[in-house]
Jmol script that loads the backbone (N, CA, C; Angstrom):
load data "model"
ATOM      1  N   MET A   1      -3.847 -17.093  -3.575  1.00  0.00           N
ATOM      2  CA  MET A   1      -3.503 -16.200  -2.808  1.00  0.00           C
ATOM      3  C   MET A   1      -4.195 -15.188  -2.232  1.00  0.00           C
ATOM      4  N   VAL A   2      -4.048 -14.666  -0.879  1.00  0.00           N
ATOM      5  CA  VAL A   2      -5.045 -13.504  -0.682  1.00  0.00           C
ATOM      6  C   VAL A   2      -3.870 -12.835   0.283  1.00  0.00           C
ATOM      7  N   LEU A   3      -4.547 -11.660   0.496  1.00  0.00           N
ATOM      8  CA  LEU A   3      -3.218  -9.934   1.192  1.00  0.00           C
ATOM      9  C   LEU A   3      -4.323  -8.928   1.889  1.00  0.00           C
ATOM     10  N   THR A   4      -4.405  -9.253   2.560  1.00  0.00           N
ATOM     11  CA  THR A   4      -4.740  -8.287   3.946  1.00  0.00           C
ATOM     12  C   THR A   4      -4.457  -6.982   3.240  1.00  0.00           C
ATOM     13  N   ILE A   5      -5.235  -5.784   3.427  1.00  0.00           N
ATOM     14  CA  ILE A   5      -4.631  -4.645   3.418  1.00  0.00           C
ATOM     15  C   ILE A   5      -5.285  -3.693   4.257  1.00  0.00           C
ATOM     16  N   ARG A   6      -4.139  -2.831   4.770  1.00  0.00           N
ATOM     17  CA  ARG A   6      -4.943  -2.007   6.148  1.00  0.00           C
ATOM     18  C   ARG A   6      -5.021  -0.404   5.996  1.00  0.00           C
ATOM     19  N   PHE A   7      -5.515   0.378   5.958  1.00  0.00           N
ATOM     20  CA  PHE A   7      -5.592   1.657   5.421  1.00  0.00           C
ATOM     21  C   PHE A   7      -5.647   2.092   6.775  1.00  0.00           C
ATOM     22  N   ILE A   8      -4.412   3.130   7.357  1.00  0.00           N
ATOM     23  CA  ILE A   8      -4.496   4.133   8.499  1.00  0.00           C
ATOM     24  C   ILE A   8      -4.931   5.503   8.430  1.00  0.00           C
ATOM     25  N   GLY A   9      -5.458   6.054   9.222  1.00  0.00           N
ATOM     26  CA  GLY A   9      -5.792   8.131   9.090  1.00  0.00           C
ATOM     27  C   GLY A   9      -6.488   8.246   8.071  1.00  0.00           C
ATOM     28  N   SER A  10      -5.271   9.398   7.458  1.00  0.00           N
ATOM     29  CA  SER A  10      -6.674   9.811   5.929  1.00  0.00           C
ATOM     30  C   SER A  10      -6.706   9.177   4.963  1.00  0.00           C
ATOM     31  N   LEU A  11      -5.702   7.982   4.949  1.00  0.00           N
ATOM     32  CA  LEU A  11      -5.974   7.200   4.124  1.00  0.00           C
ATOM     33  C   LEU A  11      -7.331   5.726   3.991  1.00  0.00           C
ATOM     34  N   ARG A  12      -7.670   6.067   5.664  1.00  0.00           N
ATOM     35  CA  ARG A  12      -9.050   4.814   5.856  1.00  0.00           C
ATOM     36  C   ARG A  12      -9.883   5.584   5.425  1.00  0.00           C
ATOM     37  N   ALA A  13      -9.937   7.403   5.050  1.00  0.00           N
ATOM     38  CA  ALA A  13     -10.904   7.995   5.133  1.00  0.00           C
ATOM     39  C   ALA A  13     -10.908   8.467   3.419  1.00  0.00           C
ATOM     40  N   SER A  14     -10.243   8.420   3.119  1.00  0.00           N
ATOM     41  CA  SER A  14     -10.627   8.223   1.531  1.00  0.00           C
ATOM     42  C   SER A  14     -10.905   7.274   1.176  1.00  0.00           C
ATOM     43  N   SER A  15     -10.339   5.965   1.366  1.00  0.00           N
ATOM     44  CA  SER A  15     -10.941   4.496   1.259  1.00  0.00           C
ATOM     45  C   SER A  15     -12.112   4.035   1.360  1.00  0.00           C
ATOM     46  N   LYS A  16     -12.659   4.877   2.457  1.00  0.00           N
ATOM     47  CA  LYS A  16     -13.551   4.364   3.392  1.00  0.00           C
ATOM     48  C   LYS A  16     -13.781   2.951   3.891  1.00  0.00           C
ATOM     49  N   LYS A  17     -12.510   2.430   4.242  1.00  0.00           N
ATOM     50  CA  LYS A  17     -12.221   0.936   4.404  1.00  0.00           C
ATOM     51  C   LYS A  17     -11.176   1.082   5.007  1.00  0.00           C
ATOM     52  N   THR A  18     -11.258   0.490   6.135  1.00  0.00           N
ATOM     53  CA  THR A  18     -10.049  -0.226   7.590  1.00  0.00           C
ATOM     54  C   THR A  18      -9.096  -0.939   6.899  1.00  0.00           C
ATOM     55  N   LYS A  19      -9.784  -1.991   5.459  1.00  0.00           N
ATOM     56  CA  LYS A  19      -9.593  -3.099   5.577  1.00  0.00           C
ATOM     57  C   LYS A  19     -10.059  -3.916   4.371  1.00  0.00           C
ATOM     58  N   LEU A  20      -9.128  -4.291   3.332  1.00  0.00           N
ATOM     59  CA  LEU A  20      -9.076  -4.699   1.882  1.00  0.00           C
ATOM     60  C   LEU A  20      -8.783  -5.939   2.304  1.00  0.00           C
ATOM     61  N   MET A  21      -9.416  -6.653   1.297  1.00  0.00           N
ATOM     62  CA  MET A  21      -8.828  -8.317   1.250  1.00  0.00           C
ATOM     63  C   MET A  21      -8.570  -8.527  -0.518  1.00  0.00           C
ATOM     64  N   LEU A  22      -7.399  -8.511  -0.205  1.00  0.00           N
ATOM     65  CA  LEU A  22      -6.978  -8.876  -1.828  1.00  0.00           C
ATOM     66  C   LEU A  22      -6.509  -9.591  -2.432  1.00  0.00           C
ATOM     67  N   LYS A  23      -7.576 -10.548  -3.848  1.00  0.00           N
ATOM     68  CA  LYS A  23      -6.732 -11.670  -3.860  1.00  0.00           C
ATOM     69  C   LYS A  23      -6.210 -11.751  -5.227  1.00  0.00           C
ATOM     70  N   LEU A  24      -4.607 -12.259  -5.242  1.00  0.00           N
ATOM     71  CA  LEU A  24      -4.350 -12.926  -6.339  1.00  0.00           C
ATOM     72  C   LEU A  24      -3.606 -13.839  -6.686  1.00  0.00           C
ATOM     73  N   LYS A  25      -3.273 -14.172  -8.346  1.00  0.00           N
ATOM     74  CA  LYS A  25      -3.465 -15.432  -8.781  1.00  0.00           C
ATOM     75  C   LYS A  25      -1.587 -16.298  -8.398  1.00  0.00           C
ATOM     76  N   LYS A  26      -0.942 -14.973  -7.683  1.00  0.00           N
ATOM     77  CA  LYS A  26       0.645 -15.495  -7.724  1.00  0.00           C
ATOM     78  C   LYS A  26       0.842 -14.358  -6.860  1.00  0.00           C
ATOM     79  N   ALA A  27       2.585 -14.202  -6.293  1.00  0.00           N
ATOM     80  CA  ALA A  27       3.077 -13.466  -5.918  1.00  0.00           C
ATOM     81  C   ALA A  27       3.421 -12.246  -6.472  1.00  0.00           C
ATOM     82  N   VAL A  28       3.368 -11.328  -6.182  1.00  0.00           N
ATOM     83  CA  VAL A  28       4.095 -10.102  -7.488  1.00  0.00           C
ATOM     84  C   VAL A  28       4.854  -9.654  -6.077  1.00  0.00           C
ATOM     85  N   PRO A  29       5.014  -7.982  -6.439  1.00  0.00           N
ATOM     86  CA  PRO A  29       6.269  -7.455  -5.878  1.00  0.00           C
ATOM     87  C   PRO A  29       4.949  -6.488  -5.465  1.00  0.00           C
ATOM     88  N   LEU A  30       5.078  -5.097  -4.071  1.00  0.00           N
ATOM     89  CA  LEU A  30       4.783  -4.606  -3.381  1.00  0.00           C
ATOM     90  C   LEU A  30       4.194  -3.389  -4.993  1.00  0.00           C
ATOM     91  N   LYS A  31       5.372  -3.047  -5.837  1.00  0.00           N
ATOM     92  CA  LYS A  31       4.637  -2.114  -6.347  1.00  0.00           C
ATOM     93  C   LYS A  31       3.176  -2.068  -6.925  1.00  0.00           C
ATOM     94  N   GLU A  32       3.799  -3.270  -7.618  1.00  0.00           N
ATOM     95  CA  GLU A  32       1.925  -3.706  -8.517  1.00  0.00           C
ATOM     96  C   GLU A  32       0.817  -3.929  -7.279  1.00  0.00           C
ATOM     97  N   VAL A  33       0.869  -4.067  -6.412  1.00  0.00           N
ATOM     98  CA  VAL A  33       0.146  -4.473  -5.326  1.00  0.00           C
ATOM     99  C   VAL A  33      -0.632  -2.643  -5.207  1.00  0.00           C
ATOM    100  N   ILE A  34       0.142  -2.044  -5.180  1.00  0.00           N
ATOM    101  CA  ILE A  34      -0.202  -0.547  -5.508  1.00  0.00           C
ATOM    102  C   ILE A  34      -1.250   0.088  -5.949  1.00  0.00           C
ATOM    103  N   LYS A  35      -0.136  -0.565  -7.403  1.00  0.00           N
ATOM    104  CA  LYS A  35      -1.259  -0.294  -8.868  1.00  0.00           C
ATOM    105  C   LYS A  35      -2.222  -0.768  -8.557  1.00  0.00           C
ATOM    106  N   ILE A  36      -2.876  -1.640  -8.032  1.00  0.00           N
ATOM    107  CA  ILE A  36      -3.856  -3.174  -7.636  1.00  0.00           C
ATOM    108  C   ILE A  36      -4.866  -2.515  -6.962  1.00  0.00           C
ATOM    109  N   ILE A  37      -4.118  -1.185  -6.531  1.00  0.00           N
ATOM    110  CA  ILE A  37      -5.158  -0.865  -4.919  1.00  0.00           C
ATOM    111  C   ILE A  37      -5.971   0.574  -5.526  1.00  0.00           C
ATOM    112  N   VAL A  38      -4.555   1.216  -6.403  1.00  0.00           N
ATOM    113  CA  VAL A  38      -5.527   2.294  -6.985  1.00  0.00           C
ATOM    114  C   VAL A  38      -6.246   2.213  -7.961  1.00  0.00           C
ATOM    115  N   GLU A  39      -5.956   1.094  -8.976  1.00  0.00           N
ATOM    116  CA  GLU A  39      -7.446   0.803 -10.032  1.00  0.00           C
ATOM    117  C   GLU A  39      -8.530   0.561  -9.089  1.00  0.00           C
ATOM    118  N   GLU A  40      -8.529  -0.008  -8.131  1.00  0.00           N
ATOM    119  CA  GLU A  40      -9.755  -0.323  -7.004  1.00  0.00           C
ATOM    120  C   GLU A  40     -10.149   0.652  -6.327  1.00  0.00           C
ATOM    121  N   GLN A  41      -9.580   1.263  -5.654  1.00  0.00           N
ATOM    122  CA  GLN A  41     -10.123   2.441  -5.196  1.00  0.00           C
ATOM    123  C   GLN A  41      -9.335   3.452  -5.745  1.00  0.00           C
ATOM    124  N   PRO A  42      -9.793   4.593  -6.254  1.00  0.00           N
ATOM    125  CA  PRO A  42      -9.108   5.385  -6.951  1.00  0.00           C
ATOM    126  C   PRO A  42      -8.559   6.448  -6.185  1.00  0.00           C
ATOM    127  N   LYS A  43      -9.699   7.149  -5.211  1.00  0.00           N
ATOM    128  CA  LYS A  43      -9.360   8.307  -4.395  1.00  0.00           C
ATOM    129  C   LYS A  43      -8.405   8.065  -3.552  1.00  0.00           C
ATOM    130  N   LEU A  44      -7.692   7.079  -3.628  1.00  0.00           N
ATOM    131  CA  LEU A  44      -6.042   6.491  -3.012  1.00  0.00           C
ATOM    132  C   LEU A  44      -5.464   6.838  -3.569  1.00  0.00           C
ATOM    133  N   LYS A  45      -5.239   7.140  -5.573  1.00  0.00           N
ATOM    134  CA  LYS A  45      -4.370   7.316  -6.097  1.00  0.00           C
ATOM    135  C   LYS A  45      -3.686   8.524  -5.462  1.00  0.00           C
ATOM    136  N   ARG A  46      -4.021   9.813  -5.559  1.00  0.00           N
ATOM    137  CA  ARG A  46      -3.260  10.993  -5.106  1.00  0.00           C
ATOM    138  C   ARG A  46      -2.456  10.549  -3.846  1.00  0.00           C
ATOM    139  N   ALA A  47      -2.892   9.756  -2.600  1.00  0.00           N
ATOM    140  CA  ALA A  47      -2.031   9.811  -1.657  1.00  0.00           C
ATOM    141  C   ALA A  47      -0.916   9.145  -2.215  1.00  0.00           C
ATOM    142  N   LEU A  48      -0.833   7.832  -2.692  1.00  0.00           N
ATOM    143  CA  LEU A  48      -0.328   6.944  -2.603  1.00  0.00           C
ATOM    144  C   LEU A  48       0.805   6.479  -3.944  1.00  0.00           C
ATOM    145  N   ILE A  49       0.378   7.459  -5.178  1.00  0.00           N
ATOM    146  CA  ILE A  49       1.127   7.433  -6.270  1.00  0.00           C
ATOM    147  C   ILE A  49       1.633   9.063  -6.719  1.00  0.00           C
ATOM    148  N   ASP A  50       3.413   9.315  -7.123  1.00  0.00           N
ATOM    149  CA  ASP A  50       3.942  10.364  -7.179  1.00  0.00           C
ATOM    150  C   ASP A  50       2.648  10.894  -8.754  1.00  0.00           C
ATOM    151  N   PRO A  51       2.627  11.989  -8.538  1.00  0.00           N
ATOM    152  CA  PRO A  51       1.621  12.097  -9.983  1.00  0.00           C
ATOM    153  C   PRO A  51       2.780  12.903 -11.474  1.00  0.00           C
ATOM    154  N   GLU A  52       3.843  13.116 -11.177  1.00  0.00           N
ATOM    155  CA  GLU A  52       4.964  13.494 -11.225  1.00  0.00           C
ATOM    156  C   GLU A  52       6.044  11.810 -12.536  1.00  0.00           C
ATOM    157  N   LEU A  53       5.824  11.271 -11.007  1.00  0.00           N
ATOM    158  CA  LEU A  53       7.134  10.383 -11.571  1.00  0.00           C
ATOM    159  C   LEU A  53       6.085   8.967 -11.885  1.00  0.00           C
ATOM    160  N   GLY A  54       5.067   9.682 -11.457  1.00  0.00           N
ATOM    161  CA  GLY A  54       3.901   7.745 -11.761  1.00  0.00           C
ATOM    162  C   GLY A  54       4.392   7.128 -10.080  1.00  0.00           C
ATOM    163  N   ASP A  55       5.061   6.921  -9.951  1.00  0.00           N
ATOM    164  CA  ASP A  55       5.901   5.747  -9.455  1.00  0.00           C
ATOM    165  C   ASP A  55       5.032   5.821  -7.371  1.00  0.00           C
ATOM    166  N   PRO A  56       4.768   5.098  -7.064  1.00  0.00           N
ATOM    167  CA  PRO A  56       4.551   5.450  -5.229  1.00  0.00           C
ATOM    168  C   PRO A  56       5.018   5.715  -4.709  1.00  0.00           C
ATOM    169  N   ARG A  57       4.397   6.962  -3.947  1.00  0.00           N
ATOM    170  CA  ARG A  57       5.308   8.075  -3.289  1.00  0.00           C
ATOM    171  C   ARG A  57       6.070   7.267  -1.767  1.00  0.00           C
ATOM    172  N   THR A  58       6.915   8.404  -1.371  1.00  0.00           N
ATOM    173  CA  THR A  58       7.989   7.850  -0.324  1.00  0.00           C
ATOM    174  C   THR A  58       7.300   8.552   0.803  1.00  0.00           C
ATOM    175  N   ASN A  59       5.894   9.236   0.722  1.00  0.00           N
ATOM    176  CA  ASN A  59       6.081   9.863   1.799  1.00  0.00           C
ATOM    177  C   ASN A  59       4.880   9.339   3.004  1.00  0.00           C
ATOM    178  N   THR A  60       4.246   8.093   2.256  1.00  0.00           N
ATOM    179  CA  THR A  60       3.555   7.011   2.875  1.00  0.00           C
ATOM    180  C   THR A  60       4.390   6.135   3.575  1.00  0.00           C
ATOM    181  N   ILE A  61       4.182   5.730   4.663  1.00  0.00           N
ATOM    182  CA  ILE A  61       4.791   4.293   5.532  1.00  0.00           C
ATOM    183  C   ILE A  61       4.524   3.357   5.140  1.00  0.00           C
ATOM    184  N   MET A  62       4.841   2.485   4.266  1.00  0.00           N
ATOM    185  CA  MET A  62       4.696   1.121   4.305  1.00  0.00           C
ATOM    186  C   MET A  62       4.759  -0.185   4.615  1.00  0.00           C
ATOM    187  N   LEU A  63       4.318  -0.642   5.639  1.00  0.00           N
ATOM    188  CA  LEU A  63       4.759  -1.733   6.279  1.00  0.00           C
ATOM    189  C   LEU A  63       3.740  -3.338   5.901  1.00  0.00           C
ATOM    190  N   VAL A  64       4.926  -4.171   6.010  1.00  0.00           N
ATOM    191  CA  VAL A  64       4.693  -5.363   5.495  1.00  0.00           C
ATOM    192  C   VAL A  64       4.489  -6.621   6.440  1.00  0.00           C
ATOM    193  N   ASN A  65       3.675  -7.282   6.780  1.00  0.00           N
ATOM    194  CA  ASN A  65       4.029  -8.673   7.618  1.00  0.00           C
ATOM    195  C   ASN A  65       4.879  -7.489   9.247  1.00  0.00           C
ATOM    196  N   GLY A  66       4.215  -5.859   9.487  1.00  0.00           N
ATOM    197  CA  GLY A  66       4.733  -5.480  10.160  1.00  0.00           C
ATOM    198  C   GLY A  66       6.164  -4.432  11.058  1.00  0.00           C
ATOM    199  N   LYS A  67       6.711  -4.993   9.477  1.00  0.00           N
ATOM    200  CA  LYS A  67       8.126  -4.570   9.141  1.00  0.00           C
ATOM    201  C   LYS A  67       8.051  -3.208   8.119  1.00  0.00           C
ATOM    202  N   ASP A  68       8.676  -2.381   8.346  1.00  0.00           N
ATOM    203  CA  ASP A  68       8.817  -1.256   7.432  1.00  0.00           C
ATOM    204  C   ASP A  68       9.439  -1.726   5.911  1.00  0.00           C
ATOM    205  N   ILE A  69       9.125  -1.693   4.733  1.00  0.00           N
ATOM    206  CA  ILE A  69       9.739  -1.566   3.631  1.00  0.00           C
ATOM    207  C   ILE A  69      11.060  -1.649   3.619  1.00  0.00           C
ATOM    208  N   SER A  70      11.826  -0.059   4.067  1.00  0.00           N
ATOM    209  CA  SER A  70      12.739   0.204   4.146  1.00  0.00           C
ATOM    210  C   SER A  70      13.945  -1.143   4.723  1.00  0.00           C
ATOM    211  N   VAL A  71      13.515  -2.237   5.346  1.00  0.00           N
ATOM    212  CA  VAL A  71      14.281  -3.209   6.033  1.00  0.00           C
ATOM    213  C   VAL A  71      13.972  -4.080   5.131  1.00  0.00           C
ATOM    214  N   LEU A  72      13.094  -4.627   4.086  1.00  0.00           N
ATOM    215  CA  LEU A  72      13.159  -5.432   3.495  1.00  0.00           C
ATOM    216  C   LEU A  72      13.571  -5.214   2.000  1.00  0.00           C
ATOM    217  N   LYS A  73      12.956  -5.123   0.819  1.00  0.00           N
ATOM    218  CA  LYS A  73      13.717  -5.575   0.024  1.00  0.00           C
ATOM    219  C   LYS A  73      12.812  -3.698  -1.170  1.00  0.00           C
ATOM    220  N   GLY A  74      12.341  -2.832  -0.125  1.00  0.00           N
ATOM    221  CA  GLY A  74      11.286  -1.980  -0.444  1.00  0.00           C
ATOM    222  C   GLY A  74       9.959  -2.663  -1.565  1.00  0.00           C
ATOM    223  N   LEU A  75       9.803  -1.318  -2.694  1.00  0.00           N
ATOM    224  CA  LEU A  75       9.006  -1.774  -3.433  1.00  0.00           C
ATOM    225  C   LEU A  75       8.907  -3.010  -3.870  1.00  0.00           C
ATOM    226  N   GLU A  76       9.463  -3.359  -4.062  1.00  0.00           N
ATOM    227  CA  GLU A  76       9.896  -5.113  -5.142  1.00  0.00           C
ATOM    228  C   GLU A  76      10.022  -6.206  -3.969  1.00  0.00           C
ATOM    229  N   THR A  77       9.794  -5.784  -2.560  1.00  0.00           N
ATOM    230  CA  THR A  77       9.462  -6.877  -1.613  1.00  0.00           C
ATOM    231  C   THR A  77       8.158  -7.254  -2.094  1.00  0.00           C
ATOM    232  N   MET A  78       8.155  -8.846  -2.531  1.00  0.00           N
ATOM    233  CA  MET A  78       6.928  -9.916  -2.148  1.00  0.00           C
ATOM    234  C   MET A  78       6.588  -9.924  -1.514  1.00  0.00           C
ATOM    235  N   LEU A  79       4.784 -10.503  -1.865  1.00  0.00           N
ATOM    236  CA  LEU A  79       3.877 -10.221  -1.205  1.00  0.00           C
ATOM    237  C   LEU A  79       3.199 -11.621  -1.498  1.00  0.00           C
ATOM    238  N   ASN A  80       3.323 -12.326  -0.287  1.00  0.00           N
ATOM    239  CA  ASN A  80       2.595 -13.832  -0.461  1.00  0.00           C
ATOM    240  C   ASN A  80       1.491 -14.349   0.286  1.00  0.00           C
ATOM    241  N   ASP A  81       1.051 -15.698   0.020  1.00  0.00           N
ATOM    242  CA  ASP A  81      -0.430 -15.695   0.567  1.00  0.00           C
ATOM    243  C   ASP A  81      -0.142 -15.174   2.279  1.00  0.00           C
ATOM    244  N   GLY A  82      -1.163 -14.349   2.323  1.00  0.00           N
ATOM    245  CA  GLY A  82      -1.538 -14.463   4.119  1.00  0.00           C
ATOM    246  C   GLY A  82      -1.326 -13.503   4.479  1.00  0.00           C
ATOM    247  N   ASP A  83      -0.347 -12.608   3.590  1.00  0.00           N
ATOM    248  CA  ASP A  83       0.485 -11.093   4.351  1.00  0.00           C
ATOM    249  C   ASP A  83      -0.628 -10.312   4.349  1.00  0.00           C
ATOM    250  N   GLU A  84       0.119  -9.221   5.200  1.00  0.00           N
ATOM    251  CA  GLU A  84      -0.595  -8.015   5.704  1.00  0.00           C
ATOM    252  C   GLU A  84       0.311  -6.637   5.400  1.00  0.00           C
ATOM    253  N   VAL A  85      -0.497  -5.837   3.903  1.00  0.00           N
ATOM    254  CA  VAL A  85       0.390  -4.879   3.821  1.00  0.00           C
ATOM    255  C   VAL A  85      -0.716  -3.612   5.001  1.00  0.00           C
ATOM    256  N   VAL A  86       0.108  -2.607   5.538  1.00  0.00           N
ATOM    257  CA  VAL A  86      -0.434  -1.481   6.240  1.00  0.00           C
ATOM    258  C   VAL A  86       0.000  -0.081   5.802  1.00  0.00           C
ATOM    259  N   PHE A  87      -0.778   0.775   5.219  1.00  0.00           N
ATOM    260  CA  PHE A  87      -0.332   1.983   4.643  1.00  0.00           C
ATOM    261  C   PHE A  87      -0.628   3.170   5.290  1.00  0.00           C
ATOM    262  N   VAL A  88       0.396   4.159   6.261  1.00  0.00           N
ATOM    263  CA  VAL A  88       0.386   5.106   7.321  1.00  0.00           C
ATOM    264  C   VAL A  88       0.373   6.214   6.263  1.00  0.00           C
ATOM    265  N   PRO A  89      -0.214   7.037   6.611  1.00  0.00           N
ATOM    266  CA  PRO A  89       0.178   8.567   5.621  1.00  0.00           C
ATOM    267  C   PRO A  89       1.195   9.420   6.735  1.00  0.00           C
ATOM    268  N   VAL A  90       2.141   9.919   5.961  1.00  0.00           N
ATOM    269  CA  VAL A  90       3.180  10.771   7.018  1.00  0.00           C
ATOM    270  C   VAL A  90       2.583  11.865   7.616  1.00  0.00           C
ATOM    271  N   VAL A  91       2.835  12.721   7.953  1.00  0.00           N
ATOM    272  CA  VAL A  91       1.692  14.329   8.559  1.00  0.00           C
ATOM    273  C   VAL A  91       2.714  14.957   8.578  1.00  0.00           C
ATOM    274  N   HIS A  92       3.017  15.985   7.936  1.00  0.00           N
ATOM    275  CA  HIS A  92       4.313  16.954   8.479  1.00  0.00           C
ATOM    276  C   HIS A  92       3.225  18.122   9.029  1.00  0.00           C
ATOM    277  N   GLY A  93       3.649  19.107   9.608  1.00  0.00           N
ATOM    278  CA  GLY A  93       3.320  20.233  10.229  1.00  0.00           C
ATOM    279  C   GLY A  93       4.758  21.077   9.920  1.00  0.00           C
ATOM    280  N   GLY A  94       3.950  22.413  11.189  1.00  0.00           N
ATOM    281  CA  GLY A  94       5.199  23.018  11.297  1.00  0.00           C
ATOM    282  C   GLY A  94       4.510  24.392  11.487  1.00  0.00           C
TER     283      GLY A  94
END
end "model"
wireframe off; spacefill off
backbone 0.3
color backbone group
């Protein structure tokens, strides 16, 4: 199966890619895909993984096929062949 992974904003700059095609053997939850991405793109680890908890950060908006994962099953959302995942960093200012 093949997933399309897109990076927006500073994540695009960190990865030096706008799109990544990820080939997997079977359907997996989003949480596992994030771990695979970080292995392939170590510069994204700081942006995608909380250093204290070791879990994916909540300050990145994650969309699966155009839907925010909060309306799906969160990090346990199963990804299937042809799905598109988009990572959008949340920028805070003040």
